[in-house]
PAFI-232842 format. One line per 3 residues: number of its first residue (from 1); their letters; for each residue x, y, z of N, C-alpha, C, O, CB. Coordinates in Angstrom, 1 decimal. Each point is the difference from the previous one (the first is absolute). Glycine has a CB too. Layout:
BEGIN
NUM> A> X/Y/Z/X/Y/Z/X/Y/Z/X/Y/Z/X/Y/Z  ...
//
This chain:
BEGIN
1> LSC> 32.1/-34.5/19.3/0.3/-1.4/0.4/-1.0/-0.9/-0.6/-1.2/0.3/0.0/2.3/0.5/2.1  -0.6/-1.9/-2.7/-0.9/-1.0/-0.6/0.3/-1.3/0.6/1.2/-0.3/0.4/-1.5/1.6/-2.5  -0.7/-2.2/2.3/0.1/-1.3/0.6/0.2/-1.0/-1.1/-0.5/0.1/-1.1/-0.8/0.6/3.1
4> RHY> 2.0/-1.8/-1.7/0.2/-1.1/-0.9/-1.3/-0.7/-0.3/-0.3/-0.4/-1.2/2.7/0.1/2.0  -3.2/0.1/0.2/-1.3/-0.8/-0.1/-1.2/0.9/0.2/-0.6/0.5/-0.9/1.8/-2.6/1.6  -1.5/2.3/0.6/-1.2/0.8/0.3/0.4/1.0/1.1/1.0/-0.1/0.7/-2.5/-1.8/-1.3
7> SRR> 0.6/2.9/0.8/0.1/1.0/1.1/-1.3/0.0/0.8/-1.1/0.0/-0.6/2.7/1.4/-0.8  -1.5/-1.3/2.7/-1.1/0.1/0.9/0.2/1.2/0.9/0.9/0.0/0.9/-1.3/-2.5/-0.9  -0.4/3.5/-0.2/0.1/1.3/0.7/1.5/0.5/0.1/0.5/0.4/1.0/-2.5/-1.1/0.4
10> GVC> 2.7/0.6/-2.6/1.3/0.6/-0.1/1.1/-1.0/0.4/1.2/0.4/0.0/-2.2/1.8/0.4  0.7/-3.4/0.0/1.0/-1.0/0.4/0.0/-1.1/-1.0/-1.0/-0.5/-0.4/0.7/1.0/2.9  1.5/-0.8/-3.0/0.1/-1.1/-1.0/-0.2/-1.4/0.7/0.5/-0.3/1.0/1.2/1.7/-2.3
13> VPT> -2.5/-2.2/0.6/-0.4/-1.3/0.5/0.2/-1.0/-1.2/-0.2/0.4/-1.2/-1.4/0.5/3.0  1.8/-2.2/-1.5/0.2/-1.0/-1.1/-1.3/-0.3/-0.7/0.0/-0.4/-1.1/1.9/-0.5/2.4  -3.1/1.0/-0.5/-1.3/-0.4/-0.6/-1.1/0.7/0.8/0.2/0.4/1.1/0.7/-2.6/-2.0
16> CRF> -2.0/2.4/0.3/-1.2/0.5/0.7/-0.7/-1.2/0.6/0.3/-1.2/-0.3/-0.6/3.1/-1.3  -0.6/-1.6/2.5/-0.8/-1.1/0.7/-1.2/-0.4/-0.8/-1.1/0.3/0.3/1.9/0.6/1.9  -0.5/-1.6/-3.4/-1.1/-0.4/-0.9/-0.8/-1.1/0.6/-1.2/0.1/-0.1/2.6/0.6/-1.8
19> TQG> -0.8/-1.7/2.5/-0.7/-1.2/0.4/0.1/-0.4/1.4/-0.5/-0.9/0.5/0.8/0.1/-2.8  0.5/1.6/3.1/0.3/-0.3/1.4/0.0/1.3/0.8/0.2/1.1/-0.5/1.1/-3.2/-0.1  -1.5/1.9/1.9/0.1/1.1/0.9/-1.4/0.5/0.5/-1.0/-0.3/-0.6/3.1/1.0/-0.5
22> ETR> -2.1/0.1/2.1/-1.3/0.5/0.6/-0.6/1.0/-1.0/-1.2/-0.1/-0.2/2.1/-0.2/2.6  -0.1/1.2/-2.9/-0.5/0.9/-1.0/0.4/-0.4/-1.4/1.2/-0.2/-0.2/-1.2/2.1/2.0  -0.9/-2.0/-2.7/0.4/-0.4/-1.4/0.2/1.2/-0.9/-0.6/1.1/0.3/-0.7/-3.2/0.0
25> EFA> 2.1/2.0/-1.3/0.4/1.1/-0.8/-0.1/-0.4/-1.5/-0.2/-1.1/-0.4/1.7/1.9/2.2  -1.5/0.3/-2.6/0.2/-0.2/-1.5/1.1/1.0/-0.4/0.3/0.9/0.8/-2.8/-1.6/-1.1  3.0/0.5/-0.8/1.1/0.8/-0.5/-0.4/0.9/-1.2/-0.7/-0.5/-0.9/2.4/-1.2/1.7
28> QGG> -1.2/2.9/-0.8/-0.3/0.9/-1.1/1.2/0.9/-0.2/0.4/0.7/0.9/-2.9/-0.7/-0.5  3.1/-0.1/-1.5/1.2/0.8/-0.3/1.2/-0.3/0.9/0.8/0.9/0.4/-2.3/0.8/-1.2  1.6/-2.9/1.3/1.1/-0.4/0.9/-0.2/0.3/1.4/0.9/-0.2/0.9/0.5/0.5/-2.8
31> ECF> -2.6/0.2/2.3/-0.3/0.4/1.3/-1.1/-0.9/0.6/-0.9/-0.4/-0.7/1.5/2.8/0.2  -0.5/-2.8/1.8/-0.9/-0.9/0.6/-1.1/0.9/0.7/0.3/1.0/0.7/1.4/-2.8/-0.3  -3.0/1.5/-0.7/-1.1/0.7/0.6/-0.9/-1.1/0.7/-0.1/-1.1/-0.5/0.2/3.0/-1.3
34> ECR> -0.8/-1.5/2.9/-0.9/-0.9/0.7/-1.3/-0.1/-0.7/-0.5/0.9/-0.6/1.6/-0.2/2.7  -1.6/-1.9/-2.1/-1.3/-0.3/-0.5/-1.1/0.7/0.9/0.3/0.2/1.2/0.5/-2.5/-2.2  -1.9/2.5/0.4/-1.1/0.6/0.8/-0.5/-0.9/1.1/0.1/-1.2/-0.2/-0.8/2.6/-1.8
37> PEC> 0.2/-0.9/3.1/-0.4/-0.9/1.1/-1.3/-0.8/-0.4/-0.3/-1.0/0.6/1.2/2.6/1.0  -1.6/-1.2/-2.7/-1.2/-0.7/-0.4/0.4/-1.3/-0.8/-0.9/-0.8/-0.2/-0.3/3.0/0.1  2.5/-2.3/-0.2/0.4/-1.2/-0.7/0.3/-1.1/1.0/0.6/0.2/1.1/0.4/1.2/-2.9
40> ERI> -1.5/-2.6/1.5/0.2/-1.2/0.9/1.5/-0.5/-0.2/0.4/-0.1/-1.1/-2.9/-0.5/1.0  3.2/0.4/1.3/1.3/-0.5/-0.1/0.0/-1.5/-0.3/-0.6/-0.7/0.7/1.4/2.5/1.0  -0.1/-2.2/-2.8/0.0/-1.3/-0.4/1.3/-0.6/0.2/1.0/0.5/-0.6/-2.8/-0.1/-1.1
43> EGN> 2.0/-1.5/2.5/1.2/-0.6/0.2/0.6/-0.7/-1.2/-0.7/-0.7/-0.7/0.0/0.4/3.0  1.9/0.7/-2.7/0.7/-0.6/-1.1/-0.5/0.5/-1.4/0.4/-0.6/-1.0/-0.1/-1.4/2.4  -1.1/3.0/-1.4/-0.4/0.6/-1.3/-0.1/1.5/0.1/0.0/0.6/1.1/-1.3/-2.7/-1.6
46> VTC> 1.2/2.7/-0.7/0.0/1.5/0.0/-1.4/0.4/0.5/-1.0/-0.5/-0.4/2.6/0.5/-1.6  -1.6/1.1/2.8/-1.2/0.5/0.6/-0.6/1.1/-0.8/-1.2/0.2/-0.1/2.2/-0.7/2.3  -0.1/1.3/-2.9/-0.5/1.1/-0.9/1.0/0.3/-1.0/1.2/-0.5/0.1/-2.5/1.5/1.7
49> NGS> 0.9/-0.3/-2.9/0.9/0.4/-1.0/0.0/1.4/-0.4/0.3/0.4/-1.1/-0.6/-2.7/0.2  -0.2/3.1/1.9/0.0/1.5/-0.2/-0.6/0.6/1.2/-0.3/-0.6/1.0/0.1/0.3/-3.4  0.0/1.7/2.3/-0.4/0.7/1.2/-1.5/0.2/0.1/-0.5/0.4/1.1/2.6/0.8/-1.2
52> GAD> -2.9/-1.5/-0.9/-1.4/0.2/0.0/-0.8/-1.1/0.7/0.6/-1.1/0.2/-0.3/2.4/-2.3  -1.5/-1.0/2.5/-0.9/-0.9/0.7/-0.4/-1.1/-1.0/-0.6/-1.0/0.4/-0.2/2.7/1.2  1.1/-1.5/-2.9/-0.4/-1.0/-1.0/1.2/-0.9/-0.4/-0.1/-0.7/-1.0/-1.7/2.3/0.2
55> TCT> 2.9/-1.5/1.5/1.2/-0.8/-0.3/0.3/-1.1/0.9/1.0/-0.7/0.0/-0.1/2.7/-0.9  -1.9/-2.3/1.8/0.2/-1.1/1.0/-0.2/-1.3/-0.7/-0.9/-0.2/-0.9/0.1/1.6/2.8  1.5/-2.5/-1.5/-0.2/-1.3/-0.5/-1.3/-0.5/0.6/-0.8/-0.6/-0.8/3.3/0.2/0.6
58> RCA> -2.7/0.6/1.5/-1.3/-0.4/0.6/-0.3/1.1/1.0/0.9/0.7/0.6/-0.5/-3.2/-0.9  -1.6/2.8/0.6/-0.4/1.0/1.0/0.0/-0.6/1.4/-0.4/-1.2/0.2/-1.0/2.3/-2.0  1.8/-0.3/2.8/0.0/-0.4/1.4/-1.4/0.0/0.5/-0.3/-0.8/0.9/2.6/1.7/-0.6
61> HYR> -3.2/0.0/-0.8/-1.3/0.1/0.5/-1.1/-0.2/-1.1/-0.5/-1.1/-0.2/1.4/2.6/2.1  -1.2/-0.4/-2.6/-1.0/0.0/-1.0/0.5/0.6/-1.3/0.9/0.8/0.0/-2.6/-0.6/1.8  1.0/-0.6/-2.9/0.3/0.6/-1.3/-1.2/0.8/-0.5/-1.2/-0.5/0.1/2.7/-1.5/-0.6
64> DGP> -1.3/3.2/0.1/-1.0/0.8/-0.6/0.4/0.2/-1.5/0.8/0.9/-0.3/-1.4/0.3/2.6  0.0/-1.9/-3.2/0.5/0.0/-1.4/1.4/-0.5/0.0/0.3/-1.1/0.5/-1.8/3.0/-1.1  2.4/-1.2/0.0/1.4/-0.4/-0.1/0.8/0.4/1.2/1.2/-0.4/0.1/-1.3/0.5/-2.5
67> HCV> -0.5/0.6/3.4/0.8/0.6/1.1/-0.2/-0.8/1.3/-1.1/-0.4/0.3/0.9/2.6/-1.4  1.2/-2.4/1.9/-0.1/-0.5/1.3/-0.3/1.1/1.0/0.7/1.1/0.0/0.9/-3.0/-0.6  -2.5/1.7/1.5/-0.4/1.0/1.0/-0.1/-0.6/1.3/-0.3/0.7/1.0/-1.0/0.5/-2.7
//
């Protein structure tokens, strides 16, 4: 089964939660994945662009080099 837009845990969805919602997401290969908790949730903007601690737009707490901790 393939989705027209995105998939979240096996369920087809029209979009990922890039800029809204309690939990923010990024997309990879048409699948929505949650941003790490170390990433600060930014209203109206992308919170992360990947799964690593170095992919946060801003850190929720502290930055150690390129990584949010």
